[in-house]
C-alpha positions in Angstrom: 80.2 153.1 102.1 84.6 153.3 102.9 83.9 151.0 105.1 81.7 148.6 103.0 84.1 149.1 100.2 87.1 148.4 102.5 86.0 145.1 103.4 85.1 144.0 100.5 88.8 144.7 99.5 89.8 142.4 102.3 87.5 139.8 102.5 88.1 139.7 98.0 92.1 139.2 99.3 91.5 136.4 101.7 89.6 134.9 98.9 92.7 136.0 96.8 95.5 134.5 99.5 93.6 131.4 99.9 93.6 130.5 96.0 97.6 131.3 96.7 97.9 128.6 99.5 98.2 124.6 99.4 98.1 122.0 102.2 101.3 119.7 102.3 101.4 116.7 104.7 103.5 113.3 104.6 106.2 115.7 106.0 108.8 113.8 108.0 108.5 114.5 111.9 111.2 115.0 114.4 114.4 114.4 111.8 115.9 117.5 111.5 115.0 121.2 113.1 111.4 122.7 112.1 113.6 125.6 111.1 115.3 123.3 108.6 112.3 121.0 107.2 111.0 125.0 106.7 113.8 125.4 104.5 113.9 122.3 102.9 110.3 122.6 101.9 110.9 126.4 100.4 113.4 125.1 98.6 111.8 122.2 97.2 108.7 124.6 96.5 110.9 127.3 94.0 112.1 124.3 92.3 111.3 124.5 88.9 111.2 120.8 88.3 108.3 120.8 91.2 106.2 123.4 88.7 107.4 126.0 91.8 108.3 129.5 91.8 108.3 132.3 94.3 106.8 131.9 97.9 105.2 134.4 99.5 105.0 132.7 103.0 105.1 128.9 105.0 103.8 128.1 107.8 105.5 125.1 109.7 105.5 123.4 112.1 101.4 123.3 112.6 99.1 122.6 114.6 98.6 118.8 113.2 102.1 116.9 112.9 103.9 116.7 109.5 101.4 119.3 108.1 102.7 122.7 106.5 100.6 125.3 104.5 102.5 127.1 101.3 101.7 130.1 100.7 102.8 131.3 96.5 103.3 134.7 95.5 101.1 133.9 92.1 98.6 132.2 92.0 99.2 130.0 88.2 102.1 128.6 90.1 100.0 127.7 92.8 97.6 125.9 89.7 100.5 124.2 88.7 102.4 123.2 91.7 99.2 120.8 92.4 98.8 119.9 88.5 102.7 118.0 89.2 101.3 114.0 89.5 104.0 113.5 92.5 105.7 115.1 95.0 108.8 113.6 96.2 110.5 115.4 99.4 114.4 115.2 98.7 117.6 117.0 100.4 120.7 115.3 101.2 119.9 116.8 105.0 117.3 114.0 104.5 118.0 110.4 105.6 115.7 109.4 102.5 112.7 110.8 99.8 109.6 111.0 101.3 106.5 111.5 99.3 104.1 114.4 100.0 100.7 115.2 99.7 99.5 118.8 98.3 95.9 119.4 98.0 94.3 123.5 98.3 93.7 125.2 100.9 90.1 125.3 102.8 89.6 126.7 106.1 89.0 122.7 106.9 90.3 120.0 105.3 90.7 116.6 106.0 93.9 116.7 106.6 93.9 115.6 110.8 91.5 112.9 112.8 91.9 110.9 115.7 91.2 107.5 117.0 91.9 105.9 119.5 94.4 102.1 119.3 93.8 99.0 121.2 96.5 97.1 121.1 95.8 94.9 123.9 95.5 92.1 121.7 99.3 92.1 120.9 100.2 91.8 124.3 101.1 88.4 124.6 102.6 88.2 121.0 105.0 90.9 122.0 106.0 93.9 124.3 103.7 96.8 123.3 106.4 99.3 123.7 108.1 98.2 121.1 105.4 98.0 118.7 104.3 101.5 119.4 107.8 102.2 118.6 107.8 100.5 115.1 104.5 102.0 114.3 106.3 105.6 115.0 109.6 104.7 112.8 107.1 103.2 109.8 104.9 106.0 109.2 106.0 109.4 110.3 103.3 111.6 110.0 101.2 109.7 112.5 101.3 111.3 116.2 101.0 108.9 119.1 100.2 109.7 122.9 101.8 107.8 125.6 100.7 104.1 125.7 98.3 103.3 128.2 98.2 100.7 130.7 95.2 98.6 129.3 96.9 99.0 126.5 95.2 101.8 124.8 96.5 105.1 122.5 95.6 107.5 120.7 96.9 108.3 117.0 96.9 111.8 115.3 97.3 112.5 111.8 95.5 112.5 108.3 93.6 109.7 107.0 95.9 107.9 104.6 98.0 107.5 107.4 95.7 106.1 110.1 94.8 103.7 106.9 98.6 103.0 107.0 98.6 102.0 110.2 95.8 99.7 109.8 98.0 97.7 107.4 100.9 98.2 109.3 99.0 96.5 112.3 96.9 93.8 110.4 100.7 92.6 108.6 101.6 92.5 112.3 99.2 90.4 113.6 99.0 88.4 110.6 103.3 87.7 111.2 102.8 87.2 115.0 99.6 85.2 114.0 101.9 82.7 111.9 104.8 83.0 114.5 102.7 81.1 117.1 101.1 78.5 114.8 104.7 77.5 114.3 105.3 77.3 117.4 102.1 75.6 118.5 102.8 72.9 116.2 106.6 72.8 117.7 105.2 72.4 121.0 102.8 70.1 119.7 105.6 67.8 118.4 107.5 67.7 121.9 104.4 66.7 123.7 100.3 65.8 123.3 99.9 67.9 125.8 97.1 70.3 125.6 97.5 72.5 128.6 101.3 73.8 128.1 101.6 77.2 128.7 102.2 79.0 124.8 99.8 76.9 122.8 96.4 78.2 125.3 97.4 81.3 125.0 97.6 81.2 121.1 94.0 79.5 121.4 92.8 82.3 123.6 94.2 85.3 122.1 94.1 84.4 117.8 91.0 86.1 117.2 92.0 89.6 117.5 91.8 90.3 113.6 88.8 90.4 113.3 88.8 89.8 109.6 86.8 86.3 108.3 86.0 84.8 105.8 83.1 85.6 104.0 83.8 89.5 105.3 85.4 92.3 104.5 86.8 95.1 106.5 87.1 99.1 104.9 88.0 101.7 107.1 86.7 105.1 106.1 87.0 109.4 107.3 83.7 109.7 108.9 82.5 112.7 107.1 83.6 111.1 103.8 81.5 107.9 104.8 78.6 110.5 105.4 78.9 112.1 102.4 79.4 108.3 100.1 75.8 107.8 102.5 73.8 111.1 102.0 74.9 112.9 98.7 75.7 110.1 96.8 74.1 107.6 98.1 77.2 105.1 98.2 75.9 103.0 101.3 78.3 100.1 100.2 76.7 98.6 98.2 73.3 96.5 99.4 73.4 95.9 96.2 73.5 92.4 94.4 74.7 89.6 97.3 77.0 92.1 99.1 75.4 93.8 102.4 77.1 95.9 104.7 77.4 97.5 108.1 78.8 100.6 109.8 80.1 100.9 113.1 81.3 104.3 114.0 83.4 105.2 116.8 83.9 109.4 115.8 86.4 110.4 113.0 86.8 106.8 112.3 83.8 104.4 110.5 84.5 101.0 109.6 82.2 99.8 106.7 81.8 95.8 107.3 80.8 94.2 104.0 79.1 90.4 103.5 78.3 88.2 101.0 74.5 87.5 101.1 74.7 83.9 101.3 77.6 81.4 100.9 77.1 80.5 97.9 77.3 84.2 96.2 80.5 85.0 93.8 82.9 85.8 96.3 84.5 88.1 93.9 82.2 90.7 93.7 82.7 90.8 97.8 86.4 92.0 96.8 85.3 94.2 94.3 82.8 95.9 96.1 85.6 96.8 98.7 88.0 97.8 96.2 84.9 99.9 94.6 84.5 102.0 98.5 88.1 102.2 98.7 88.8 103.8 95.2 86.1 106.1 96.1 87.0 107.1 99.5 90.6 108.2 98.2 88.9 109.7 96.1 86.7 111.6 97.6 89.6 112.5 100.5 91.3 114.5 97.9 88.3 116.2 97.0 86.5 117.2 99.7 86.9 120.1 102.0 84.5 120.7 105.3 84.1 124.5 106.2 82.6 124.3 110.7 80.0 127.1 111.5 81.0 127.6 115.6 77.4 128.0 117.6 78.7 129.2 120.4 77.3 132.6 119.8 74.0 133.5 121.6 70.5 132.1 121.4 69.0 134.4 118.2 72.0 133.8 116.9 72.5 130.5 116.7 68.7 130.6 115.0 70.3 132.8 112.3 72.8 130.7 111.6 70.5 127.4 110.8 67.9 129.2 109.3 70.3 131.0 107.0 71.7 127.3 106.7 68.7 125.9 105.5 68.0 128.4 102.8 71.2 127.9 101.1 71.2 123.9 101.5 68.8 123.9 98.8 71.0 126.1 96.3 73.8 123.8 96.8 72.6 119.8 96.8 76.0 118.5 96.5 77.1 119.6 99.6 76.3 118.1 103.0 75.0 120.1 106.2 75.7 117.9 109.4 74.3 119.8 112.0 75.4 119.6 115.7 74.2 121.4 119.1 77.7 123.1 118.9 78.6 124.0 115.6 77.1 122.7 111.9 79.7 120.8 109.3 79.2 121.5 105.7 81.2 119.3 103.6 81.3 119.2 99.9 83.6 120.3 96.7 86.6 123.3 97.4 83.9 125.2 95.2 81.2 124.7 96.6 82.1 124.7 100.7 83.6 128.4 99.3 80.4 129.1 97.8 78.6 128.1 100.6 80.2 130.1 103.4 80.1 133.4 101.1 75.7 132.3 101.2 75.9 131.9 104.8 77.8 135.1 106.2 75.7 136.9 103.8 72.6 135.9 104.4 73.3 135.8 108.5 74.4 139.0 108.3 71.3 140.4 106.8 69.3 138.3 109.5 70.8 139.5 112.2 69.7 143.0 111.2 66.0 141.8 111.9 64.4 141.2 115.0 63.3 137.4 116.3 59.4 138.7 115.4 60.3 139.5 111.5 62.3 135.6 111.1 59.3 134.0 111.7 59.0 131.9 108.5 56.2 131.7 106.6 
């Protein structure tokens, strides 16, 4: 009984700490030394104007670029910090103010995703190394791998930062496209020849932006998209005059929206796109993910899978995605926490039984 009581107290302590911890993203990386940035964060979250208070601990840097974990001594302070509409990191040691995103801690939160960019389409429009440096300067919360000879580069960061990257690339592409069209026009005035090198280059490479008239693209976090599709049944939007198709590549899903026919009202396409983007942003801030790893014995893996099916029937707003090596559980912070506690209880109970006793009636 003493050991059981001690275990319960330890579990309660861990739960209490998670309820007093926030995840902070959007921290500028590489501008100052890590210890200086940690000090600036400490000051920010202790200030009354930021609705802060006594800080128990801070973890920075973390494995995710631009992300820190702040634990407060009082849970009430944590709640007040989360209620503050906007956090702006400011200090005389920083070159400017930086907006921060603050959310309640969860073991696995949508704070970091990875994707591979193919920048080869920009190859004859600008120097790719210069483009990457420009992106790194504009979006400091992202981590970029070395640029590959084929024009591909890996990027890691929060989903909002990935969206910002997409917007930056589209703006850059549009700007370069306009510059090339102007240059092509000037070349045509000087010569009627259609074989000029610059003109041919524009003709052959001008469709690296796949955003044709009558089609809209929405870039989504794959987990958020699955939640929208399977829990909220928003597969966006095969409603009225809009149809959709998705292309999933790892942690990123691109949703293509099109009008059913050319005579359909084009405003419905824009409204559908905005609806999905607004819902995605809302879910991204609310959803949490818990991962149960299955690198155990075959018997224990069966226990987790069996327990997961049993618990899932109690949580209609939780999405469970089984994989060969793990199980992802996605939902609100409270639902995921409750789901995880139920899972642990059932698995502990099942592990005390033999495989024969586990046969489902």
